[in-house]
C-alpha positions in Angstrom: 0.2 0.4 -0.2 1.3 3.3 -0.9 -0.2 5.8 1.5 0.3 9.7 0.4 -0.3 13.0 1.8 -1.3 15.4 -0.3 -2.9 18.7 -1.6 -5.8 19.8 -4.1 -5.5 23.3 -3.1 -7.1 23.2 0.5 -6.2 21.2 3.4 -3.3 18.6 3.2 -5.1 14.9 3.4 -4.1 11.7 3.3 -5.1 9.0 0.6 -4.0 6.0 -0.8 -2.0 5.7 -4.2 -3.6 2.8 -6.4 -3.8 2.1 -10.3 -7.1 2.0 -11.7 -7.6 1.4 -15.4 -4.1 2.2 -16.3 -4.3 5.3 -14.2 -2.6 6.4 -11.0 -5.4 7.5 -8.4 -5.3 8.8 -5.0 -8.0 7.8 -3.1 -8.6 10.1 0.2 -8.6 8.8 3.6 -9.7 10.2 7.3 -7.8 11.3 9.5 -3.8 10.5 10.1 -2.8 6.5 9.4 -0.3 6.7 12.2 -2.9 7.2 14.9 -6.5 6.4 13.2 -8.0 3.5 11.1 -7.9 4.3 7.1 -11.5 4.9 6.2 -12.0 6.2 2.8 -13.8 9.6 2.8 -14.9 9.1 -0.9 -12.9 11.4 -2.4 -10.7 9.8 -5.6 -8.3 12.3 -7.6 -5.8 11.3 -10.6 -2.3 11.5 -9.1 -1.4 14.0 -11.6 -4.1 16.4 -10.4 -2.5 16.5 -7.1 0.5 17.9 -5.3 2.3 15.8 -3.4 3.4 16.6 0.4 6.0 14.9 2.9 4.3 11.8 3.3 5.2 12.5 6.9 6.3 15.0 9.4 8.5 13.8 12.3 6.7 14.7 15.5 10.1 14.6 17.2 13.4 14.2 14.9 14.7 12.3 11.8 17.8 9.6 13.3 20.7 9.2 10.5 23.1 6.7 9.9 26.5 7.4 8.9 29.1 5.2 6.9 26.6 2.3 6.5 27.7 1.6 3.5 31.7 0.8 3.3 32.4 2.1 -0.6 30.7 5.3 0.5 32.8 5.7 3.8 35.8 4.8 1.6 35.1 7.6 -1.0 35.3 10.0 1.3 38.4 8.4 3.0 36.8 7.3 6.1 37.2 3.7 7.8 34.1 2.1 8.4 33.2 2.8 12.2 33.4 0.0 14.6 30.2 1.0 16.3 27.1 2.6 13.9 27.1 6.2 13.6 24.1 8.0 14.5 23.3 11.8 13.9 20.0 13.9 13.7 18.0 16.4 11.1 15.5 18.3 13.1 11.8 17.9 11.7 12.3 21.3 10.2 14.7 19.5 7.4 12.0 17.5 6.0 10.7 19.1 2.8 8.0 17.0 0.0 8.3 15.9 -3.9 9.1 18.6 -5.9 10.1 21.1 -2.8 13.4 23.3 -3.6 16.2 22.1 -1.3 18.0 25.7 0.0 21.5 25.8 -0.7 22.8 27.4 2.8 24.5 31.0 2.6 27.8 29.3 4.4 28.0 26.6 1.8 29.6 26.3 -1.9 29.6 22.6 -1.9 25.9 20.6 -1.4 25.6 17.0 -2.2 23.1 14.3 -2.5 22.9 11.5 -0.6 20.1 8.6 -1.7 18.9 6.9 1.3 16.1 4.1 2.4 14.1 5.9 5.2 12.2 4.2 7.6 8.3 5.4 9.0 8.5 4.6 12.9 4.4 3.4 13.5 4.5 2.9 17.2 6.5 4.3 20.2 9.9 1.9 20.2 12.3 1.9 23.5 14.7 -1.1 23.8 14.2 -2.8 20.9 15.2 -6.1 20.1 15.8 -6.7 16.5 12.9 -9.5 16.6 10.8 -7.1 17.5 11.7 -4.0 15.1 8.9 -5.3 12.8 5.6 -4.4 14.8 6.9 -0.7 14.7 7.7 0.3 11.4 4.8 1.5 9.0 6.9 1.5 5.9 9.6 3.1 3.7 10.0 6.0 1.6 13.2 7.7 -0.3 15.3 10.4 0.9 18.2 13.0 0.2 20.6 13.7 3.0 22.0 16.9 1.6 24.8 17.6 3.2 27.1 20.8 3.3 30.3 19.3 2.6 32.5 22.0 3.4 31.0 22.6 6.6 31.2 18.7 7.7 34.8 18.6 6.7 35.7 22.0 8.8 33.9 20.9 12.2 33.5 17.7 14.3 29.6 18.3 15.0 27.8 18.1 11.6 24.9 20.3 13.0 25.7 23.3 9.9 26.4 20.3 7.5 23.3 18.3 8.0 20.4 20.0 9.7 19.8 23.1 7.8 16.6 23.9 6.4 14.8 21.8 3.3 18.0 19.4 3.9 16.0 16.2 4.2 13.4 15.6 1.0 10.9 12.5 1.8 8.5 11.1 -0.6 6.8 10.3 -2.6 4.9 8.1 -0.2 5.3 5.4 2.3 5.1 1.9 0.6 3.8 -0.6 3.6 4.0 -3.4 1.4 8.2 -3.8 1.7 9.5 -6.3 4.2 9.3 -4.4 7.2 12.1 -5.8 9.4 14.5 -6.4 6.4 13.9 -4.8 2.4 17.5 -6.0 1.6 17.8 -6.1 -2.2 16.4 -3.1 -3.3 18.5 -1.1 -6.1 18.9 2.5 -4.7 19.7 4.8 -7.5 20.0 8.8 -7.7 20.3 11.1 -10.3 21.0 14.7 -11.3 19.5 16.6 -14.1 19.0 12.7 -15.7 22.4 11.8 -15.3 23.4 8.7 -13.2 25.3 9.1 -10.0 24.6 6.5 -7.4 24.2 2.9 -8.3 23.5 0.7 -4.9 21.5 -1.8 -3.3 20.3 -1.6 0.3 21.8 -5.4 0.3 25.1 -3.8 0.6 24.2 -2.0 4.1 26.9 -3.0 7.1 24.0 -2.8 9.6 20.3 -3.9 8.6 17.8 -1.9 9.1 16.4 -4.5 12.3 19.8 -3.7 13.6 20.2 0.1 13.5 17.0 0.4 14.7 17.5 -1.7 17.8 20.3 0.2 18.6 19.0 3.3 18.1 15.9 2.4 20.5 18.2 1.9 23.4 19.5 5.1 22.9 16.4 7.4 22.3 12.7 6.5 22.1 11.1 6.4 18.6 8.2 8.6 18.7 5.2 7.8 16.0 6.0 9.6 12.5 9.8 9.9 13.6 11.9 8.6 10.7 15.6 6.7 10.3 17.6 6.8 7.6 19.7 3.9 6.8 23.0 5.0 5.3 24.0 6.1 1.4 25.9 3.9 -1.2 28.9 5.2 -3.0 28.7 8.1 -5.8 27.5 11.1 -3.8 28.6 14.1 -5.8 28.2 17.7 -5.5 24.8 19.4 -7.1 24.4 23.1 -8.1 21.6 25.6 -8.0 19.6 25.5 -11.1 19.8 21.3 -10.9 16.9 18.6 -10.3 17.9 15.5 -8.0 16.2 12.3 -8.6 16.0 9.5 -6.1 14.6 6.0 -6.6 14.1 3.1 -4.7 13.0 0.0 -6.0 9.7 -0.7 -4.9 8.8 2.8 -3.6 9.4 5.2 -6.5 11.0 8.6 -7.6 11.5 11.5 -5.3 12.3 15.0 -7.1 13.5 17.8 -5.9 14.9 21.0 -7.5 18.0 22.7 -6.0 18.1 26.2 -5.7 20.3 29.6 -4.0 18.3 32.3 -1.9 
């Protein structure tokens, strides 16, 4: 099931994206699927006639995993950490499909990072890997945009990773993947149609269930929180005026323009 958050020019609402007669349609549902049962409202709109929004706005945080693909760590001259490397993005970093990513004024080197994002369904604390699937709603595409020059200048990654618009997600939440182990999904990025990253979730050093279990031993994960699981090799700088595509097999494609203001 593909759960989208969208607008037709009025208040945002949730819907289920399904194909009908060869065309993708959005079927409106009541409330928020994180907290209420899915019930149809009767609204049915062609997907091409709606504006997709970020499918979830985290209630508290986005937890990111650094250097979870060996080749990506190597391309930046880093070792694979002995312990999982975690950092945070605020919910103000989150934007949706088609929303502009604004290059921060202090950066001249903005880099894309295609990532599989996990959407948390219920409060999670001190989980074992076997318990993780019951706490996951589904998955979406994410771009962990990074001011690479700022990252090199500081030990803390606040300026590099946490700036507004640095975490596009979408186009929707896919719930039909293996919630505990979505391994073997092709994960790619492209800039203006030119291929950048070509990876697979099978290449993660630490799989999803292990990551979420470890994170839940540090912080309580809340409904709507996101976990970004790392990026494969091939990251590259993107300039103002470019368009970036993040595509994950079984989910879809997230597209955002890059701008400077």
